[in-house]
N, C-alpha and C positions, 0 to 999 in steps of 0.2 A: 557929833559922827565919827567914830574912832579912825584917827590917823591910820595909813599905808604907806610904809616906806619900800624901796624896793631898790637894788640895787647890784652892780657888776664886780668881780675882781678880776683880775688876768695879771698875773703876776709879771710873766713874761714880759711884757707890755710897758711895764715900767723898769726893768732890769735889763736892758736890751745885753749887755755885758754878760751878764751869766747866762743869757738865751742863748747867745751865740756861742758860746762857753760849755753850756749842756749839748747844745745840739754836735759842736764837734767829740765832745767824749762819746756820745751816746752812737755815731757813726764811725768812731775809732773802734769802740767795742763790736760792733758788728762785722768789721773789717779783720780785727784779730780773730772774733771765734771762728769767722770764714777761715783762716791762713788754720787756725788749730786743728780745724775738724777736717782735714783734708779737701781743703774748695768744695766744701757743703754747703749750699746755698743756703739750704733750710734752716740749718742752724743759727749762719749770719742773721737772715733776717726775724726769727724768731729772739733770736736775741735784742736787735734793734727795736721788736716790737713787746719785750717783756720791759727795757728801759723805757722807752717813751710811754707803758702802759705806768708806770713805776713813778714818772714825773709830770703825771697827766694834768695834776691840780696846778702846778706850776706854767704849761704850755696854754690850756685850755681856761675858757669862760665860765664860771661858778656865778651864778643869778641866786641871790637870797631875796627874801621879801617878809616881814612884821609886819604883823597887825596886830588886831584887839583879840583876836584867838588864840594867836599862837605865830612860830615862826618857820619859816622854808628856805629849801636847799634846791636846786637844779644844777645839776650836771650831767653832760653828756648824756641826756636822754632819760637819767632817773631823776630822781623828786623824792624827797624825806622831807616830811613834815614832824612838828611835835607842837603837842600843846603847850601852855607858860606853865601850867601846875605838874607837868612833870620834870619841873627843872626846880631841886631844891637851893642850891648854890650857885653863885654866879662870883667870876671871878674878873676884873676890868684890868686890861692892860692897855698900852697906849694908842694902840689900832686896832684891838682886837676884843673880843669878849670871850670866857671859858665857862660853858654853859653844862653843870653838873647834874646830871638827878640824885646826887649825894648829898647828904648834909653837910660832913666832913669831907676833908680829903682822904682821898685809898687810892690805892693802884690801879684800881680798876678804871679813874676818872682817864688814864692814857686812852682807853678805848671807848668808855662809855660816853666821856663827854664831849660836847661838842663846840669845838674851836670855830667862830664866828669873826673872818675880819667884817669892821664898818667902816665907812666912807668918813664919818663925821659925829663929832661928840652929839650931838642932836638925836642920832638915831640910839649910840650907845646908851644915853640917857634915858629913851623910849624903852628898849630891853629891857634896863634895871629895874626902870619902874612896874613894869609889865611883868615881872617874875615876883618881884616883892609883894606887890598886890595880891598874884594869885596867889602867893604863899601866905599872905597874911588872909584870906581867904580862907583856903583848906586850913590853917591853924585853929581859925573861929568854930569850923564847921566841925574837926576831931575835938574843941572844947564843947560844945554840943553836944555832941554822940555820947560823950564819957558822963555828964550829967544826967542824962536821962537813965 
């Protein structure tokens, strides 16, 4: 039976000083926009909403899961999943991996690659193994197609 991993990440929980500083900046931005717009509450609230939206990955929990089929992410009611064979390259960091659909580094990695924070070395090893296995299978299938 294939292993299944699931974990959640909420950076604001681990870094309370940055979370408090960020909240203060968001509130002050709303106040400044409110004053600068001749006391228009709509502009003040809109600026706060935009700032909260822009920093939502920091303040709200993101859930991840990985199994034999692929990897998935759930965030604020939205879900995205990818199968292992869709990733061609993996870049390992200390606390995260970057999963790219390109074989070589490209400028589009900033938009198409998937940055996944991992809780431990075991989960990181599993992700690396699954992508390498999927790429080995796709390489052997491509070799069979070219022979025929």
